[in-house]
KOLMAR-65982 format. One record per residue (C-alpha): residue number from 1; chain; x, y, z. Coordinates in steps of 0.001 Angstrom, whole numbers. Example, Ala and Ser with C-alpha at 12.3 -4.5 7.8 and 13.67 -1.06 7.14 Angstrom:
BEGIN
(r 1; A; (12300; -4500; 7800));
(r 2; A; (13670; -1060; 7140));
This chain:
BEGIN
(r 1; A; (123635; 40814; 180727));
(r 2; A; (126558; 38558; 181641));
(r 3; A; (130059; 39605; 180626));
(r 4; A; (130975; 38252; 177215));
(r 5; A; (127374; 37625; 176160));
(r 6; A; (125802; 39357; 173224));
(r 7; A; (122446; 41032; 172937));
(r 8; A; (119611; 39711; 170794));
(r 9; A; (120242; 42524; 168311));
(r 10; A; (123872; 41478; 167931));
(r 11; A; (122899; 37840; 167471));
(r 12; A; (120861; 38512; 164332));
(r 13; A; (122622; 36958; 161399));
(r 14; A; (121951; 38251; 157924));
(r 15; A; (120229; 35649; 155812));
(r 16; A; (120665; 35460; 152063));
(r 17; A; (117519; 36624; 150356));
(r 18; A; (116068; 34111; 147924));
(r 19; A; (116072; 35439; 144363));
(r 20; A; (112884; 37091; 143283));
(r 21; A; (111410; 34755; 140650));
(r 22; A; (110303; 37695; 138525));
(r 23; A; (113737; 39313; 138691));
(r 24; A; (115400; 36067; 137662));
(r 25; A; (112861; 35411; 134880));
(r 26; A; (113402; 38897; 133450));
(r 27; A; (117162; 38375; 133478));
(r 28; A; (116827; 34956; 131809));
(r 29; A; (114532; 36405; 129134));
(r 30; A; (117321; 38847; 128220));
(r 31; A; (119719; 35990; 127403));
(r 32; A; (121234; 36805; 123999));
(r 33; A; (121000; 33235; 122667));
(r 34; A; (117406; 32829; 123831));
(r 35; A; (116460; 36177; 122259));
(r 36; A; (118147; 35216; 118985));
(r 37; A; (116495; 31790; 118898));
(r 38; A; (113029; 33163; 119717));
(r 39; A; (113391; 35842; 117020));
(r 40; A; (113751; 33160; 114331));
(r 41; A; (110730; 31967; 112330));
(r 42; A; (108472; 29491; 114194));
(r 43; A; (109685; 26595; 112102));
(r 44; A; (113262; 27692; 112808));
(r 45; A; (115522; 27057; 115753));
(r 46; A; (114561; 24697; 118545));
(r 47; A; (117093; 24023; 121290));
(r 48; A; (117728; 20610; 119761));
(r 49; A; (118425; 21986; 116280));
(r 50; A; (120681; 24681; 117679));
(r 51; A; (122501; 22064; 119757));
(r 52; A; (123102; 19899; 116672));
(r 53; A; (124498; 22890; 114775));
(r 54; A; (126831; 23706; 117679));
(r 55; A; (127754; 20039; 118300));
(r 56; A; (126559; 20130; 121924));
(r 57; A; (123621; 18613; 123811));
(r 58; A; (120230; 20314; 123992));
(r 59; A; (120652; 20394; 127773));
(r 60; A; (123839; 22429; 127320));
(r 61; A; (121861; 24986; 125324));
(r 62; A; (119202; 25014; 128057));
(r 63; A; (121786; 25683; 130786));
(r 64; A; (123232; 28541; 128737));
(r 65; A; (119795; 30030; 128178));
(r 66; A; (118766; 29855; 131830));
(r 67; A; (122131; 31188; 133006));
(r 68; A; (123190; 28152; 135003));
(r 69; A; (126381; 27870; 132950));
(r 70; A; (128219; 29797; 130285));
(r 71; A; (129427; 28200; 127060));
(r 72; A; (133035; 27034; 126912));
(r 73; A; (135468; 28938; 124709));
(r 74; A; (135078; 26788; 121591));
(r 75; A; (131281; 26964; 121918));
(r 76; A; (131495; 30777; 122148));
(r 77; A; (133294; 30765; 118797));
(r 78; A; (130666; 28513; 117175));
(r 79; A; (127803; 30581; 118606));
(r 80; A; (129329; 33798; 117296));
(r 81; A; (129857; 32312; 113835));
(r 82; A; (126278; 31000; 113687));
(r 83; A; (124363; 33823; 115396));
(r 84; A; (126655; 36852; 115540));
(r 85; A; (126448; 36887; 119361));
(r 86; A; (129900; 37732; 120745));
(r 87; A; (131452; 36509; 123978));
(r 88; A; (131391; 40147; 125117));
(r 89; A; (127597; 40243; 124718));
(r 90; A; (127331; 37034; 126768));
(r 91; A; (129519; 38420; 129539));
(r 92; A; (127624; 41725; 129628));
(r 93; A; (124396; 39756; 130063));
(r 94; A; (125865; 37374; 132644));
(r 95; A; (127286; 40165; 134832));
(r 96; A; (123735; 41486; 135278));
(r 97; A; (122651; 38206; 136914));
(r 98; A; (120696; 38953; 140099));
(r 99; A; (123135; 38675; 143015));
(r 100; A; (120858; 36402; 145001));
(r 101; A; (120789; 33886; 142145));
(r 102; A; (124563; 33597; 141872));
(r 103; A; (126026; 30381; 143164));
């Protein structure tokens, strides 16, 4: 081997593992807002109805439920008043997000 060159073993670069779809789906299913909404009667809370009650878009609710984004502070307050889900519960859930799925 020439001076200053590296071996094939040294040249291996760690690649980020893609998130396991099952692992991510399990984590998303544990979302406190999703669990609350799905526990309501069938004629109860759609994303759209929940969004209207919280004065946000239904896509905002979807991003919260799939873990893409967290609610902003004023939305946390409205969610807690409506559902009883605290910001602490949200953060406990969010910190369990699979590492590979974090952006």
